[in-house]
KEBA-653092 format. One line per 5 residues: number of its first residue (from 0); for each residue x, y, z of N, C-alpha, C, O. Coordinates in nm, 2 decimals. Layout:
<drendos>
NUM	X,Y,Z,X,Y,Z,X,Y,Z,X,Y,Z | ...
</drendos>
This chain:
<drendos>
0	-1.70,-4.77,-10.79,-1.71,-4.81,-10.93,-1.60,-4.74,-11.01,-1.60,-4.62,-11.01 | -1.51,-4.82,-11.07,-1.41,-4.76,-11.15,-1.47,-4.68,-11.27,-1.57,-4.72,-11.33 | -1.41,-4.57,-11.30,-1.46,-4.48,-11.40,-1.48,-4.55,-11.53,-1.58,-4.52,-11.60 | -1.39,-4.64,-11.57,-1.40,-4.70,-11.70,-1.52,-4.79,-11.72,-1.56,-4.83,-11.83 | -1.58,-4.83,-11.60,-1.70,-4.92,-11.61,-1.83,-4.85,-11.57,-1.93,-4.92,-11.55
5	-1.83,-4.72,-11.57,-1.95,-4.65,-11.54,-2.05,-4.62,-11.65,-2.15,-4.56,-11.64 | -2.01,-4.68,-11.77,-2.10,-4.66,-11.89,-2.22,-4.74,-11.88,-2.22,-4.86,-11.84 | -2.34,-4.68,-11.91,-2.46,-4.75,-11.91,-2.51,-4.80,-12.05,-2.61,-4.85,-12.06 | -2.42,-4.77,-12.15,-2.46,-4.80,-12.28,-2.44,-4.95,-12.31,-2.34,-5.01,-12.26 | -2.53,-5.01,-12.39,-2.51,-5.15,-12.43,-2.41,-5.15,-12.54,-2.41,-5.06,-12.63
10	-2.33,-5.26,-12.55,-2.24,-5.27,-12.66,-2.29,-5.36,-12.76,-2.31,-5.48,-12.73 | -2.31,-5.32,-12.88,-2.36,-5.40,-12.99,-2.25,-5.51,-13.03,-2.28,-5.60,-13.10 | -2.13,-5.49,-12.98,-2.02,-5.59,-13.01,-2.03,-5.70,-12.92,-1.97,-5.81,-12.94 | -2.11,-5.69,-12.81,-2.12,-5.80,-12.71,-2.21,-5.91,-12.78,-2.32,-5.88,-12.83 | -2.16,-6.04,-12.77,-2.24,-6.14,-12.84,-2.38,-6.16,-12.78,-2.47,-6.20,-12.86
15	-2.41,-6.12,-12.66,-2.54,-6.13,-12.60,-2.61,-6.00,-12.59,-2.67,-5.97,-12.48 | -2.59,-5.91,-12.69,-2.64,-5.78,-12.68,-2.78,-5.77,-12.64,-2.87,-5.82,-12.71 | -2.81,-5.72,-12.52,-2.94,-5.70,-12.47,-2.93,-5.62,-12.34,-2.82,-5.60,-12.29 | -3.05,-5.59,-12.28,-3.05,-5.52,-12.16,-2.98,-5.61,-12.05,-3.00,-5.73,-12.05 | -2.90,-5.55,-11.97,-2.83,-5.62,-11.86,-2.69,-5.65,-11.90,-2.61,-5.71,-11.82
20	-2.65,-5.61,-12.02,-2.51,-5.64,-12.07,-2.42,-5.52,-12.08,-2.32,-5.52,-12.15 | -2.46,-5.41,-12.01,-2.37,-5.29,-12.01,-2.26,-5.32,-11.91,-2.27,-5.40,-11.82 | -2.15,-5.24,-11.93,-2.03,-5.26,-11.84,-2.07,-5.23,-11.70,-2.02,-5.30,-11.61 | -2.15,-5.13,-11.67,-2.18,-5.10,-11.54,-2.26,-5.21,-11.47,-2.24,-5.24,-11.35 | -2.36,-5.27,-11.55,-2.44,-5.38,-11.49,-2.35,-5.50,-11.47,-2.37,-5.57,-11.37
25	-2.26,-5.53,-11.56,-2.18,-5.65,-11.54,-2.09,-5.63,-11.42,-2.07,-5.72,-11.34 | -2.03,-5.51,-11.40,-1.95,-5.48,-11.28,-2.03,-5.50,-11.16,-1.99,-5.57,-11.06 | -2.14,-5.43,-11.15,-2.23,-5.43,-11.03,-2.28,-5.57,-11.00,-2.28,-5.61,-10.88 | -2.32,-5.65,-11.09,-2.36,-5.79,-11.07,-2.25,-5.87,-11.02,-2.27,-5.95,-10.92 | -2.13,-5.86,-11.07,-2.02,-5.94,-11.03,-1.98,-5.90,-10.89,-1.94,-5.98,-10.80
30	-1.98,-5.77,-10.86,-1.95,-5.71,-10.73,-2.04,-5.78,-10.62,-2.00,-5.82,-10.52 | -2.17,-5.78,-10.65,-2.27,-5.84,-10.56,-2.24,-5.99,-10.54,-2.25,-6.04,-10.43 | -2.21,-6.06,-10.65,-2.18,-6.20,-10.64,-2.05,-6.22,-10.55,-2.05,-6.31,-10.47 | -1.95,-6.14,-10.57,-1.83,-6.15,-10.49,-1.86,-6.13,-10.34,-1.81,-6.20,-10.25 | -1.94,-6.03,-10.31,-1.98,-5.99,-10.18,-2.06,-6.11,-10.11,-2.03,-6.15,-10.00
35	-2.15,-6.17,-10.19,-2.23,-6.28,-10.14,-2.14,-6.40,-10.11,-2.16,-6.48,-10.02 | -2.04,-6.43,-10.19,-1.94,-6.54,-10.17,-1.87,-6.52,-10.03,-1.86,-6.61,-9.96 | -1.84,-6.40,-10.00,-1.77,-6.37,-9.87,-1.87,-6.40,-9.76,-1.84,-6.46,-9.66 | -2.00,-6.35,-9.77,-2.10,-6.37,-9.67,-2.12,-6.52,-9.65,-2.13,-6.57,-9.54 | -2.13,-6.60,-9.76,-2.15,-6.74,-9.75,-2.04,-6.81,-9.68,-2.06,-6.90,-9.60
40	-1.91,-6.77,-9.71,-1.80,-6.83,-9.64,-1.80,-6.81,-9.49,-1.77,-6.90,-9.42 | -1.83,-6.68,-9.45,-1.83,-6.65,-9.31,-1.96,-6.71,-9.24,-1.95,-6.75,-9.12 | -2.07,-6.72,-9.32,-2.19,-6.78,-9.26,-2.16,-6.93,-9.23,-2.21,-6.98,-9.13 | -2.09,-7.00,-9.31,-2.06,-7.14,-9.30,-1.96,-7.16,-9.18,-1.96,-7.25,-9.11 | -1.86,-7.06,-9.17,-1.76,-7.07,-9.07,-1.71,-6.93,-9.03,-1.64,-6.87,-9.10
45	-1.76,-6.89,-8.92,-1.73,-6.75,-8.87,-1.58,-6.73,-8.85,-1.53,-6.61,-8.85 | -1.50,-6.83,-8.84,-1.36,-6.82,-8.83,-1.29,-6.83,-8.96,-1.17,-6.85,-8.97 | -1.36,-6.82,-9.07,-1.31,-6.82,-9.20,-1.19,-6.72,-9.21,-1.21,-6.61,-9.17 | -1.08,-6.77,-9.27,-0.97,-6.69,-9.28,-0.89,-6.72,-9.41,-0.81,-6.81,-9.41 | -0.92,-6.65,-9.51,-0.85,-6.67,-9.64,-0.84,-6.53,-9.70,-0.93,-6.48,-9.77
50	-0.72,-6.48,-9.68,-0.70,-6.34,-9.74,-0.67,-6.34,-9.89,-0.64,-6.24,-9.95 | -0.68,-6.46,-9.95,-0.66,-6.47,-10.10,-0.77,-6.39,-10.17,-0.88,-6.38,-10.13 | -0.73,-6.33,-10.28,-0.83,-6.26,-10.36,-0.92,-6.36,-10.43,-0.88,-6.47,-10.46 | -1.04,-6.32,-10.46,-1.14,-6.40,-10.54,-1.10,-6.38,-10.68,-1.09,-6.27,-10.73 | -1.09,-6.49,-10.76,-1.06,-6.48,-10.90,-1.19,-6.52,-10.97,-1.23,-6.64,-10.96
55	-1.25,-6.43,-11.04,-1.37,-6.45,-11.11,-1.34,-6.43,-11.26,-1.27,-6.34,-11.30 | -1.39,-6.52,-11.34,-1.37,-6.51,-11.49,-1.48,-6.43,-11.55,-1.59,-6.41,-11.49 | -1.46,-6.40,-11.67,-1.56,-6.32,-11.75,-1.50,-6.20,-11.81,-1.38,-6.19,-11.83 | -1.59,-6.10,-11.84,-1.54,-5.98,-11.90,-1.45,-5.91,-11.80,-1.46,-5.94,-11.68 | -1.36,-5.82,-11.84,-1.27,-5.75,-11.74,-1.35,-5.69,-11.63,-1.30,-5.69,-11.51
60	-1.46,-5.62,-11.66,-1.54,-5.56,-11.55,-1.60,-5.66,-11.45,-1.62,-5.63,-11.34 | -1.63,-5.78,-11.50,-1.68,-5.89,-11.41,-1.57,-5.94,-11.32,-1.59,-5.96,-11.20 | -1.45,-5.96,-11.38,-1.34,-6.01,-11.31,-1.30,-5.92,-11.19,-1.28,-5.96,-11.08 | -1.30,-5.79,-11.23,-1.26,-5.69,-11.13,-1.37,-5.67,-11.03,-1.35,-5.67,-10.91 | -1.49,-5.66,-11.07,-1.61,-5.64,-10.98,-1.62,-5.75,-10.88,-1.64,-5.73,-10.76
65	-1.61,-5.88,-10.92,-1.62,-5.99,-10.83,-1.51,-5.99,-10.72,-1.54,-6.01,-10.61 | -1.39,-5.96,-10.77,-1.27,-5.95,-10.67,-1.29,-5.84,-10.57,-1.26,-5.86,-10.45 | -1.33,-5.72,-10.62,-1.35,-5.61,-10.53,-1.47,-5.63,-10.43,-1.46,-5.60,-10.32 | -1.58,-5.69,-10.48,-1.69,-5.72,-10.40,-1.66,-5.82,-10.29,-1.70,-5.80,-10.17 | -1.58,-5.92,-10.32,-1.54,-6.02,-10.23,-1.45,-5.95,-10.12,-1.47,-5.98,-10.00
70	-1.35,-5.88,-10.16,-1.26,-5.81,-10.07,-1.34,-5.71,-9.98,-1.31,-5.71,-9.86 | -1.43,-5.64,-10.03,-1.51,-5.54,-9.95,-1.59,-5.61,-9.86,-1.61,-5.57,-9.74 | -1.66,-5.72,-9.90,-1.74,-5.80,-9.81,-1.66,-5.86,-9.70,-1.70,-5.85,-9.58 | -1.55,-5.92,-9.73,-1.46,-5.98,-9.63,-1.42,-5.87,-9.53,-1.42,-5.90,-9.40 | -1.38,-5.76,-9.58,-1.33,-5.65,-9.49,-1.44,-5.60,-9.40,-1.42,-5.58,-9.28
75	-1.56,-5.58,-9.45,-1.68,-5.54,-9.37,-1.71,-5.64,-9.27,-1.74,-5.60,-9.15 | -1.72,-5.76,-9.30,-1.75,-5.87,-9.20,-1.65,-5.87,-9.09,-1.68,-5.88,-8.97 | -1.52,-5.86,-9.12,-1.42,-5.85,-9.02,-1.44,-5.73,-8.93,-1.42,-5.75,-8.81 | -1.47,-5.62,-8.98,-1.50,-5.50,-8.90,-1.62,-5.53,-8.81,-1.62,-5.49,-8.69 | -1.73,-5.59,-8.86,-1.84,-5.62,-8.78,-1.81,-5.72,-8.67,-1.86,-5.70,-8.56
80	-1.73,-5.81,-8.69,-1.68,-5.91,-8.59,-1.61,-5.84,-8.48,-1.63,-5.86,-8.36 | -1.52,-5.74,-8.52,-1.45,-5.67,-8.41,-1.54,-5.58,-8.33,-1.52,-5.57,-8.21 | -1.65,-5.53,-8.39,-1.74,-5.44,-8.32,-1.84,-5.52,-8.24,-1.87,-5.48,-8.12 | -1.90,-5.62,-8.30,-2.02,-5.69,-8.23,-1.99,-5.83,-8.18,-2.07,-5.89,-8.11 | -1.87,-5.89,-8.22,-1.84,-6.02,-8.18,-1.88,-6.13,-8.28,-1.97,-6.11,-8.36
85	-1.81,-6.24,-8.27,-1.84,-6.35,-8.36,-1.97,-6.41,-8.35,-2.04,-6.44,-8.46 | -2.02,-6.42,-8.23,-2.15,-6.49,-8.22,-2.27,-6.41,-8.28,-2.35,-6.47,-8.36 | -2.27,-6.28,-8.26,-2.38,-6.20,-8.31,-2.37,-6.19,-8.46,-2.47,-6.21,-8.53 | -2.25,-6.17,-8.52,-2.23,-6.16,-8.66,-2.26,-6.29,-8.73,-2.32,-6.30,-8.83 | -2.22,-6.40,-8.67,-2.24,-6.53,-8.72,-2.39,-6.56,-8.74,-2.44,-6.61,-8.84
90	-2.47,-6.53,-8.63,-2.61,-6.54,-8.64,-2.67,-6.46,-8.75,-2.76,-6.51,-8.83 | -2.64,-6.34,-8.76,-2.69,-6.25,-8.87,-2.65,-6.30,-9.01,-2.74,-6.31,-9.10 | -2.53,-6.35,-9.03,-2.49,-6.40,-9.16,-2.56,-6.52,-9.19,-2.60,-6.54,-9.31 | -2.58,-6.61,-9.10,-2.65,-6.74,-9.13,-2.80,-6.71,-9.17,-2.85,-6.77,-9.26 | -2.86,-6.61,-9.10,-3.00,-6.58,-9.13,-3.00,-6.51,-9.27,-3.09,-6.55,-9.35
95	-2.91,-6.43,-9.30,-2.91,-6.36,-9.43,-2.88,-6.46,-9.54,-2.95,-6.47,-9.64 | -2.78,-6.55,-9.52,-2.74,-6.64,-9.62,-2.86,-6.74,-9.64,-2.88,-6.78,-9.76 | -2.93,-6.79,-9.54,-3.04,-6.88,-9.56,-3.16,-6.81,-9.63,-3.23,-6.88,-9.71 | -3.18,-6.69,-9.60,-3.29,-6.62,-9.67,-3.26,-6.59,-9.82,-3.35,-6.57,-9.90 | -3.13,-6.58,-9.85,-3.09,-6.54,-9.98,-3.06,-6.67,-10.07,-3.05,-6.66,-10.19
100	-3.06,-6.79,-10.01,-3.03,-6.91,-10.08,-3.12,-6.93,-10.19,-3.24,-6.91,-10.18 | -3.06,-6.97,-10.30,-3.14,-7.00,-10.42,-3.18,-6.88,-10.51,-3.24,-6.90,-10.61 | -3.15,-6.76,-10.46,-3.19,-6.64,-10.54,-3.08,-6.59,-10.63,-3.09,-6.49,-10.69 | -2.96,-6.66,-10.63,-2.85,-6.61,-10.71,-2.81,-6.72,-10.81,-2.72,-6.70,-10.89
</drendos>
């Protein structure tokens, strides 16, 4: 988590001022969404190969968090494939992705 987004304070300047709108929450939520996009891409096609960064719009912390989450997810999945093989990782990702469907 970048230092500048570790704040847990809500910003009264934010138009939707309420719980869940702190910079740390926006970064973490976007990171998780980016990670899940990587999982869904590989669950759909274990041979997925797109080294492009994920571009997410929103607040600066959301844009950064989504891109970092996607890259981290993609890198982790590639490491798991090298260690356990495509078939095993593909099965796990499909199970995870189907159990998570509709929750985001």
